[in-house]
C-alpha positions as CSV (number, residue, x, y, z in Angstrom):
1,M,121.5,-39.9,255.7
2,N,119.5,-37.8,253.4
3,E,119.2,-35.1,256.1
4,S,123.0,-35.1,256.5
5,K,123.4,-34.7,252.7
6,N,121.0,-31.8,252.7
7,N,122.9,-30.1,255.5
8,T,126.1,-30.4,253.5
9,I,124.6,-28.8,250.4
10,K,123.3,-25.9,252.5
11,I,126.8,-25.3,253.9
12,V,128.4,-25.4,250.5
13,C,125.8,-22.9,249.1
14,A,126.4,-20.6,252.0
15,L,130.1,-20.6,251.4
16,L,129.7,-19.9,247.7
17,G,127.5,-17.0,248.6
18,V,130.1,-15.6,250.9
19,V,132.7,-16.0,248.2
20,V,130.5,-14.2,245.6
21,V,129.9,-11.3,248.0
22,A,133.6,-11.0,248.8
23,L,134.4,-11.0,245.1
24,L,131.8,-8.2,244.5
25,V,133.3,-6.1,247.3
26,V,136.8,-6.5,245.8
27,V,135.6,-5.5,242.3
28,A,133.7,-2.5,243.7
29,F,136.9,-1.4,245.5
30,L,139.1,-1.7,242.5
31,L,136.6,0.3,240.3
32,G,136.5,3.0,242.9
33,Q,140.3,3.3,243.0
34,R,140.5,3.6,239.2
35,S,137.9,6.3,239.1
36,G,139.6,8.2,241.8
37,S,142.9,8.2,240.0
38,G,141.2,10.0,237.0
39,N,139.9,12.9,239.1
40,N,141.8,16.1,240.1
41,G,140.2,17.8,243.0
42,G,136.8,16.8,241.7
43,Q,137.5,18.3,238.3
44,T,137.6,16.2,235.2
45,T,140.8,16.6,233.1
46,L,140.0,16.9,229.4
47,P,142.3,15.8,226.7
48,E,144.4,18.6,225.1
49,E,142.6,20.2,222.2
50,V,144.4,19.7,218.9
51,P,143.4,22.3,216.2
52,Y,142.1,21.0,213.0
53,T,144.4,21.5,210.1
54,D,143.2,21.3,206.5
55,P,146.1,19.7,204.5
56,T,144.9,21.5,201.4
57,L,145.5,25.0,202.9
58,P,148.9,26.8,203.5
59,A,150.3,26.5,206.9
60,P,149.2,29.3,209.3
61,T,151.5,32.3,209.7
62,S,153.3,32.6,213.0
63,A,152.5,35.8,215.0
64,T,156.2,36.5,215.1
65,D,156.6,36.7,211.3
66,A,157.2,40.1,209.8
67,V,154.2,41.7,208.2
68,P,154.8,44.4,205.5
69,G,153.7,47.8,206.5
70,E,153.7,47.3,210.2
71,D,156.3,48.6,212.8
72,G,159.8,47.8,211.9
73,Q,159.5,48.6,208.2
74,E,161.4,51.7,207.2
75,A,159.2,54.7,206.3
76,S,159.5,56.5,203.0
77,K,161.3,59.8,203.0
78,P,159.4,63.0,201.9
79,A,161.7,63.3,198.8
80,D,160.3,60.0,197.6
81,G,156.7,61.3,197.7
82,P,155.0,64.5,196.5
83,Y,158.3,66.5,196.2
84,A,160.3,63.9,194.3
85,S,160.0,65.8,191.0
86,V,160.7,69.3,192.4
87,R,163.3,71.2,190.5
88,D,162.0,74.8,190.5
89,L,160.5,77.0,193.2
90,D,158.0,79.8,193.0
91,V,157.0,81.6,196.2
92,D,154.6,84.5,196.5
93,M,154.0,85.5,200.1
94,T,152.8,88.9,201.2
95,T,153.7,88.2,204.8
96,G,155.2,85.5,207.0
97,T,158.6,84.0,207.2
98,L,160.2,81.7,204.6
99,T,163.0,79.6,206.0
100,F,165.5,77.4,204.2
101,K,167.3,75.0,206.5
102,A,169.8,72.2,205.8
103,G,168.6,68.6,206.5
104,D,168.9,65.0,205.3
105,A,165.8,64.9,203.1
106,F,163.8,67.5,201.2
107,G,160.6,68.5,202.9
108,V,158.2,71.4,203.6
109,D,156.6,72.4,206.9
110,Y,153.6,74.8,206.9
111,D,150.0,75.4,208.1
112,S,147.6,74.4,205.3
113,S,144.9,76.6,206.7
114,V,146.9,79.8,205.7
115,I,149.5,78.5,203.3
116,S,149.0,76.8,199.9
117,V,151.7,74.4,198.6
118,T,151.2,72.7,195.2
119,V,153.5,70.9,192.7
120,S,153.0,71.5,189.0
121,D,155.3,69.5,186.7
122,E,158.8,70.3,188.2
123,C,157.8,73.5,190.1
124,M,156.7,73.8,193.7
125,I,154.4,76.7,194.2
126,I,153.9,78.3,197.6
127,G,151.5,81.2,198.4
128,N,149.1,82.6,201.0
129,A,145.9,80.7,201.1
130,V,144.0,83.6,202.7
131,S,143.8,86.9,200.7
132,D,143.0,89.1,203.6
133,P,144.4,87.4,206.7
134,T,143.7,88.4,210.3
135,A,146.4,89.2,212.8
136,A,146.1,85.6,214.2
137,Q,146.4,84.1,210.7
138,R,149.4,86.2,209.8
139,R,151.2,84.8,212.8
140,K,150.9,81.3,211.3
141,M,152.0,82.2,207.8
142,D,155.5,80.7,208.1
143,V,157.0,78.1,205.8
144,T,160.1,76.0,206.4
145,I,161.8,74.2,203.5
146,T,164.3,71.6,204.4
147,V,167.0,71.2,201.7
148,P,169.9,68.7,201.6
149,E,173.2,70.4,201.2
150,S,173.7,68.7,197.9
151,F,170.3,69.8,196.5
152,F,170.5,72.3,193.6
153,F,167.4,74.2,192.5
154,G,166.8,75.1,188.9
155,D,164.8,78.4,188.8
156,V,163.9,80.1,192.1
157,D,161.5,83.0,192.1
158,L,160.7,84.6,195.5
159,S,158.3,87.5,196.1
160,L,158.0,88.2,199.8
161,G,156.3,91.7,200.1
162,A,156.7,92.6,203.8
163,G,157.8,89.0,204.6
164,K,161.1,87.7,205.9
165,L,163.5,85.2,204.3
166,N,166.1,83.3,206.3
167,A,168.3,80.8,204.4
168,Q,171.0,78.7,205.9
169,T,172.0,77.6,202.4
170,L,170.4,78.1,199.0
171,S,171.8,76.9,195.7
172,A,170.2,77.5,192.3
173,E,170.8,78.1,188.6
174,T,168.8,81.3,188.6
175,L,167.3,83.4,191.4
176,E,164.8,86.2,191.4
177,L,164.1,87.8,194.7
178,E,161.8,90.8,195.4
179,F,160.9,92.1,198.8
180,G,159.7,95.4,200.2
181,A,159.8,96.3,203.9
182,G,160.9,92.9,205.0
183,S,164.3,91.3,205.2
184,A,166.3,88.6,203.4
185,N,169.2,86.9,205.1
186,F,171.5,84.3,203.5
187,S,174.2,82.4,205.4
188,K,175.3,81.1,202.0
189,L,174.0,81.8,198.5
190,T,175.2,80.0,195.4
191,V,173.8,81.0,191.9
192,T,175.5,79.6,188.8
193,G,173.3,81.3,186.1
194,S,172.0,84.7,187.1
195,A,170.6,86.5,190.2
196,K,168.2,89.4,190.3
197,I,167.5,90.9,193.7
198,Q,165.2,93.9,194.2
199,E,165.2,95.4,197.7
200,G,162.7,98.1,198.8
201,A,163.0,99.6,202.2
202,G,164.0,96.3,203.9
203,E,167.3,94.7,204.8
204,L,169.5,92.4,202.7
205,S,172.3,90.3,204.1
206,I,174.4,87.8,202.1
207,N,177.2,86.3,204.2
208,G,179.0,84.0,201.8
209,G,178.8,82.0,198.6
210,S,179.2,82.6,194.9
211,I,177.0,84.5,192.6
212,N,177.2,84.7,188.8
213,N,175.7,87.7,186.9
214,L,174.3,89.6,189.9
215,N,171.7,92.3,189.2
216,L,171.2,94.0,192.6
217,Q,168.9,97.0,193.1
218,C,169.0,98.5,196.5
219,G,166.3,100.9,197.6
220,A,166.0,102.9,200.9
221,G,167.0,99.9,203.0
222,A,170.4,98.5,204.1
223,S,172.3,96.0,202.0
224,N,175.3,93.9,203.2
225,V,176.7,91.5,200.6
226,S,179.8,89.4,201.0
227,A,180.3,86.8,198.2
228,K,182.4,85.9,195.3
229,L,181.1,87.4,192.1
230,T,181.6,86.1,188.6
231,G,180.4,87.2,185.1
232,T,178.9,90.6,184.6
233,N,177.3,92.3,187.6
234,N,175.3,95.4,188.0
235,I,174.6,97.0,191.4
236,T,172.5,100.1,191.9
237,A,172.0,101.9,195.2
238,A,169.4,104.6,195.7
239,F,169.2,106.0,199.2
240,G,170.2,103.2,201.5
241,A,173.5,102.2,203.2
242,V,175.3,99.6,201.1
243,N,178.3,97.5,202.2
244,L,179.9,95.2,199.5
245,H,182.7,92.7,199.9
246,F,183.8,90.9,196.8
247,E,185.6,87.7,197.8
248,G,188.7,86.5,196.0
249,S,191.7,88.5,194.7
250,E,191.5,92.2,193.6
251,A,193.1,91.1,190.4
252,D,189.9,89.0,189.6
253,Y,187.7,92.1,189.3
254,T,187.1,95.2,187.1
255,V,185.0,97.6,189.1
256,N,183.3,100.6,187.4
257,F,181.8,103.4,189.5
258,Q,179.2,106.0,188.5
259,M,178.3,107.8,191.7
260,G,175.6,110.4,192.5
261,I,175.8,112.9,195.4
262,G,176.4,110.1,197.9
263,T,179.7,108.9,199.2
264,C,181.7,105.8,198.2
265,I,184.6,104.3,200.0
266,Y,186.6,101.8,197.9
267,N,189.1,99.6,199.8
268,G,189.3,102.1,202.5
269,S,189.7,105.2,200.3
270,K,187.1,107.7,199.3
271,I,186.7,107.9,195.5
272,S,185.5,110.6,193.1
273,R,182.2,110.4,191.2
274,S,183.4,107.9,188.6
275,G,186.3,105.6,187.9
276,T,187.5,102.1,187.0
277,F,189.6,99.9,189.2
278,G,191.3,96.6,188.2
279,E,191.4,94.6,185.0
280,G,190.0,91.3,186.1
281,D,187.6,89.0,184.2
282,T,184.7,89.7,186.6
283,L,183.0,93.0,185.7
284,V,181.1,94.9,188.4
285,N,179.2,98.1,187.5
286,I,178.2,100.2,190.5
287,T,175.8,103.1,190.3
288,G,175.4,105.1,193.5
289,G,172.7,107.5,194.5
290,F,172.3,109.5,197.7
291,G,173.5,107.0,200.3
292,I,176.8,105.9,201.7
293,M,178.5,102.9,200.0
294,H,181.5,100.9,201.2
295,V,183.2,98.5,198.7
296,D,186.0,96.1,199.5
297,V,187.6,93.7,197.1
298,G,189.8,90.7,198.0
């Protein structure tokens, strides 16, 4: 009987061992499945990194926010910078070309290696930076001044020597222009105070505008002036060819002639050595020398 009892105990222990082994196999299988579901091709997936934010500091700026001074911000115009105070102009160029062109904003274009541009109080001063320029340097001595059509200079003083002047438009209270063997061409010239122009052996051309109190001295060159004159005007011609056209009505002018041995044609007719024509408020005194002069009024 005891032997039978012992056999029973052995059988029960064996069965319990089988059950325990089976449970261990099931647990191992379940753990393996869970571990496999957390893998991705053998790579471990890390949790998404969340940047640290200090609650005491301002929120970070988005990359899409506008930053002052970067692209997209409107640039300043030249007239708001070094030329904002310019009223007067003083140019002394022995050579080169000075150009006035119309534009939206006031500005100056030049080569600083051969041209000097400074601003003193309300006056812009332009000159040659090289006293004895080479041929290569002379070819770079050009200045272009961009002027809005509404811009009005105060006093303009231009000394060009053998240089050239090309002006689409120029308006000023006073003008002093002196040039020798060069040329000066105005598409439109407006002077409300007084204008003094001294031409040597060069060429002068004024193709429109209005000039008050003109003092024109023509040398051995050619002068072609077409403009409305007001005030008191004095024109002297030495040896060159002079063509004058005074815009407006003939009744607006009083023209006095004092001629030398040259020839003068007034409104299509040759006149004598002296004479006065018209009774208008605008006085024009003309003194002729050895050249040929044509004067038209109206």
